[in-house]
C-alpha positions as CSV (number, residue, x, y, z in Angstrom):
1,X,-4.8,-3.6,-8.3
2,X,-3.1,-3.2,-4.6
3,X,-2.3,0.2,-5.6
4,X,-4.5,2.7,-7.4
5,X,-3.2,5.6,-9.4
6,X,-4.1,7.9,-6.7
7,X,-2.4,6.0,-3.9
8,X,0.6,6.0,-6.3
9,X,0.7,9.8,-6.9
10,X,0.1,10.4,-3.5
11,X,3.0,8.1,-2.5
12,X,5.4,9.5,-5.2
13,X,4.5,13.2,-4.1
14,X,5.9,12.7,-0.6
15,X,8.9,10.8,-2.1
16,X,11.5,13.7,-2.2
17,X,14.7,11.7,-2.0
18,X,16.6,12.0,-5.5
19,X,17.9,8.7,-5.3
20,X,15.5,5.6,-3.8
21,X,16.0,2.3,-2.5
22,X,14.4,-0.8,-3.2
23,X,12.6,-0.7,0.1
24,X,10.9,2.7,-1.3
25,X,10.2,1.1,-4.5
26,X,7.9,-1.5,-2.3
27,X,6.2,1.4,-0.8
28,X,5.8,3.3,-3.8
29,X,4.3,0.5,-5.5
30,X,2.4,-1.1,-2.5
31,X,4.0,-4.6,-3.2
32,X,6.4,-7.2,-1.6
33,X,10.0,-7.4,-1.7
34,X,9.2,-10.7,-3.6
35,X,7.2,-8.8,-6.2
36,X,10.2,-6.2,-6.8
37,X,12.7,-8.8,-7.1
38,X,10.3,-10.6,-9.9
39,X,10.0,-7.4,-11.6
40,X,13.7,-6.6,-11.5
41,X,14.6,-10.0,-13.1
42,X,12.0,-9.3,-15.7
43,X,12.8,-5.4,-16.2
44,X,16.2,-4.6,-15.1
45,X,17.0,-0.8,-14.6
46,X,19.6,0.7,-16.4
47,X,23.0,0.6,-14.5
48,X,23.5,4.2,-15.5
49,X,20.4,5.0,-13.6
50,X,21.9,3.4,-10.4
51,X,24.4,3.6,-7.9
52,X,25.9,2.4,-4.8
53,X,25.1,4.3,-1.7
54,X,25.8,3.8,2.3
55,X,26.3,0.1,3.7
56,X,26.6,-1.0,-0.4
57,X,22.7,-0.3,-0.6
58,X,21.8,0.0,-4.4
59,X,20.1,3.4,-5.1
60,X,18.0,4.1,-8.2
61,X,17.2,7.6,-10.0
62,X,14.2,8.9,-8.4
63,X,12.4,9.7,-11.8
64,X,13.6,6.3,-13.3
65,X,12.2,4.7,-10.4
66,X,8.8,6.2,-10.7
67,X,8.5,5.6,-14.5
68,X,9.7,1.8,-13.7
69,X,7.1,1.5,-10.8
70,X,4.2,3.0,-12.7
71,X,4.6,0.8,-15.6
72,X,4.9,-2.3,-13.6
73,X,1.6,-1.5,-12.1
74,X,-0.5,0.4,-14.6
75,X,1.4,-0.5,-18.0
76,X,4.0,1.2,-20.0
77,X,3.6,3.1,-23.3
78,X,2.4,-0.3,-25.0
79,X,-0.5,-0.4,-22.5
80,X,0.5,-3.4,-20.8
81,X,0.7,-4.4,-17.4
82,X,2.6,-7.0,-15.3
83,X,0.4,-9.4,-13.4
84,X,0.8,-8.4,-9.6
85,X,2.1,-11.2,-7.6
86,X,1.0,-9.4,-4.2
87,X,-2.6,-9.7,-2.8
88,X,-5.3,-7.8,-4.5
89,X,-7.5,-5.4,-2.8
90,X,-11.2,-5.3,-4.6
91,X,-12.2,-1.7,-5.6
92,X,-14.7,-2.3,-3.2
93,X,-16.2,-5.0,-1.0
94,X,-17.6,-7.6,-2.9
95,X,-19.1,-10.8,-2.3
96,X,-17.4,-14.1,-3.0
97,X,-20.4,-16.6,-3.6
98,X,-20.3,-20.2,-2.5
99,X,-22.3,-23.2,-1.9
100,X,-23.3,-24.4,1.6
101,X,-20.2,-26.4,3.2
102,X,-18.3,-25.7,0.0
103,X,-14.3,-25.6,0.4
104,X,-11.7,-23.8,-1.5
105,X,-8.3,-24.7,-2.4
106,X,-5.7,-22.0,-2.6
107,X,-5.7,-22.0,-6.6
108,X,-9.5,-21.6,-6.6
109,X,-9.1,-18.6,-4.1
110,X,-6.5,-17.1,-6.3
111,X,-8.6,-17.6,-9.6
112,X,-11.3,-15.9,-7.6
113,X,-9.3,-13.2,-6.5
114,X,-7.5,-12.4,-10.0
115,X,-4.1,-13.1,-8.6
116,X,-1.7,-15.9,-8.5
117,X,-1.7,-18.8,-6.0
118,X,1.6,-17.7,-4.6
119,X,-0.1,-14.3,-4.0
120,X,-2.9,-16.1,-1.9
121,X,-0.2,-18.1,0.1
122,X,1.8,-14.9,1.0
123,X,-1.3,-13.4,2.4
124,X,-2.2,-16.3,4.4
125,X,1.3,-16.6,5.8
126,X,1.3,-12.5,6.6
127,X,-2.0,-12.9,8.4
128,X,-1.8,-16.2,9.7
129,X,-1.1,-14.8,13.3
130,X,-3.2,-11.8,12.9
131,X,-4.9,-10.8,16.3
132,X,-8.3,-10.2,15.2
133,X,-8.7,-11.4,11.5
134,X,-6.3,-14.5,11.1
135,X,-6.5,-15.9,7.4
136,X,-8.6,-19.1,7.8
137,X,-6.5,-22.3,8.3
138,X,-6.2,-24.8,5.9
139,X,-7.2,-28.4,6.5
140,X,-4.9,-31.7,5.8
141,X,-6.5,-31.6,2.4
142,X,-5.3,-27.8,2.0
143,X,-8.8,-26.7,1.5
144,X,-10.5,-23.7,3.6
145,X,-13.7,-23.1,4.5
146,X,-15.6,-21.0,1.6
147,X,-17.7,-19.1,3.9
148,X,-15.0,-18.2,6.3
149,X,-12.8,-17.3,3.3
150,X,-15.3,-15.1,2.0
151,X,-16.1,-13.0,5.2
152,X,-12.2,-12.7,5.8
153,X,-11.8,-11.1,2.3
154,X,-14.9,-8.8,3.1
155,X,-12.9,-7.7,6.1
156,X,-9.9,-7.2,4.0
157,X,-11.6,-5.2,1.2
158,X,-13.6,-3.1,3.8
159,X,-10.6,-2.4,5.9
160,X,-7.8,-2.1,3.4
161,X,-5.2,-3.0,5.8
162,X,-2.3,-3.1,3.0
163,X,-0.1,-6.0,2.4
164,X,2.9,-5.7,4.6
165,X,4.2,-9.3,4.9
166,X,4.7,-10.9,8.5
167,X,4.7,-7.4,10.0
168,X,1.4,-6.9,9.0
169,X,-0.1,-5.9,12.1
170,X,3.3,-4.8,14.0
171,X,5.5,-1.9,13.9
172,X,9.2,-2.3,14.2
173,X,10.9,0.7,15.1
174,X,14.5,-1.0,14.4
175,X,13.7,-0.6,10.9
176,X,12.2,1.6,8.4
177,X,8.4,1.2,8.0
178,X,6.9,-0.6,5.1
179,X,3.6,-0.6,3.5
180,X,0.7,1.6,4.6
181,X,2.7,2.6,7.9
182,X,5.4,4.0,5.6
183,X,2.6,5.9,3.7
184,X,1.6,7.4,7.0
185,X,5.2,8.1,8.0
186,X,5.8,10.2,4.9
187,X,2.6,12.2,5.8
188,X,3.9,13.1,9.2
189,X,7.0,14.0,7.9
190,X,5.3,16.7,5.6
191,X,2.9,17.8,8.6
192,X,5.9,18.3,10.6
193,X,7.7,20.2,7.8
194,X,4.7,22.4,7.2
195,X,3.8,22.9,10.8
196,X,0.1,21.3,10.2
197,X,-1.7,19.2,12.3
198,X,-3.2,15.5,11.2
199,X,-6.6,14.1,11.7
200,X,-7.2,10.5,12.3
201,X,-10.3,11.1,9.8
202,X,-7.9,12.6,7.2
203,X,-5.7,9.7,7.1
204,X,-8.7,7.0,7.1
205,X,-10.0,9.0,3.9
206,X,-6.5,9.3,2.4
207,X,-6.1,5.4,2.8
208,X,-9.4,4.1,2.5
209,X,-9.6,2.5,5.8
210,X,-11.7,2.7,8.8
211,X,-10.7,5.2,11.8
212,X,-9.6,2.5,13.8
213,X,-7.0,1.3,11.3
214,X,-5.8,4.6,10.6
215,X,-5.4,5.2,14.4
216,X,-3.2,2.3,14.3
217,X,-1.0,3.1,11.3
218,X,-0.6,6.8,13.0
219,X,0.5,5.1,16.2
220,X,3.1,2.8,14.6
221,X,4.2,5.8,12.0
222,X,4.6,8.2,15.0
223,X,6.9,5.6,17.0
224,X,9.3,6.1,14.0
225,X,8.9,9.8,13.0
226,X,8.6,11.7,16.2
227,X,11.9,10.6,17.6
228,X,13.5,11.6,14.2
229,X,12.5,14.9,14.8
230,X,13.1,15.3,18.5
231,X,9.1,15.1,19.3
232,X,7.6,13.6,22.3
233,X,4.0,13.2,23.0
234,X,2.3,15.1,25.7
235,X,1.3,11.4,27.4
236,X,5.2,10.8,27.4
237,X,6.1,14.1,29.4
238,X,5.6,12.7,32.9
239,X,8.2,10.3,32.1
240,X,10.5,13.2,31.8
241,X,10.0,14.6,35.5
242,X,13.2,14.4,37.7
243,X,13.4,10.8,39.3
244,X,12.8,12.2,42.6
245,X,9.6,13.9,41.7
246,X,8.3,10.9,39.9
247,X,8.8,8.8,42.8
248,X,7.0,11.1,45.1
249,X,4.0,11.3,43.0
250,X,1.3,9.0,41.7
251,X,0.8,8.7,38.0
252,X,-2.3,11.0,38.6
253,X,-0.4,13.6,40.3
254,X,2.3,13.6,37.6
255,X,-0.2,14.4,34.8
256,X,-1.3,17.2,37.3
257,X,2.2,18.6,37.6
258,X,2.8,18.5,33.8
259,X,-0.8,20.1,33.1
260,X,0.4,22.8,35.5
261,X,3.9,23.3,33.9
262,X,2.5,23.3,30.5
263,X,0.0,26.2,31.6
264,X,3.0,28.5,32.3
265,X,3.6,31.4,30.2
266,X,6.9,30.4,29.1
267,X,6.0,26.7,28.6
268,X,6.4,25.6,25.1
269,X,3.4,25.1,22.8
270,X,2.5,21.6,20.8
271,X,4.4,21.4,17.2
272,X,1.5,19.7,16.1
273,X,-1.5,17.8,17.1
274,X,-1.7,14.0,15.2
275,X,-4.8,11.9,15.9
276,X,-5.7,14.2,18.7
277,X,-2.3,13.8,20.4
278,X,-0.2,17.0,20.9
279,X,3.6,16.5,19.9
280,X,6.2,18.9,21.6
281,X,9.8,19.3,20.9
282,X,11.6,17.1,23.5
283,X,14.2,19.3,24.5
284,X,12.1,22.3,25.4
285,X,9.9,19.9,27.5
286,X,13.0,18.8,29.3
287,X,14.0,22.2,30.2
288,X,10.4,22.8,31.5
289,X,10.2,19.9,33.5
290,X,13.8,20.0,35.0
291,X,13.5,23.7,36.0
292,X,10.5,22.8,38.2
């Protein structure tokens, strides 16, 4: 299953809104928009538990949404589950055995992974242009090199990048984050509210990914969450210096100027540290650099 029970409960604990959107259902279940549509067609949510929000957005009662997604992922009272249409993560890296020179069609890959052929198609499309781990391309006869596919899934199961559609490796700050980035964004919002730091290693362990992947998720989530709360990374502070000061200094000198300013007794202190990066309240830092 793409989402484990532990991951589901962690996401649910971070979901505080009394009414949730379809986008939040996707994040809660760790599935694609298409999967949510299919689930809704097969198992409609009672109208009494929904309402229309801003911009004509459908909203669903949080408790109802939680029970509905839990049933789809892990089974209802009858103990049955729906077959997930999204890509499946193995419980741990597992070999996909194959003969030398063997080639697989999509249906054969789906059978080995225990998902639908459509899920494999979605996965292939989502990771077709991945900068480091593109999904093995199909030949004219629609077959793929079995060794390449097995190696790719070994990476996928080890790194656990999560399924987030075509934007799997990019952050789009013009829209709400989805998938694992949304999960990290929720962690950041909680950390800000509690005033606690967030270590890369903690996120890596929480998501069961490597530190490198966790760093990428933290960076993408921070691009969305920090501006929401008026926070700015220390490395961005030199950009707030008055134009005349910036133009007169080299990049190294700008950093040294900021370092000196932040040593002042009245200088603001970091709100929190995320992955080794200090974040300050933008308004406080702006007041500091403009008074220099």
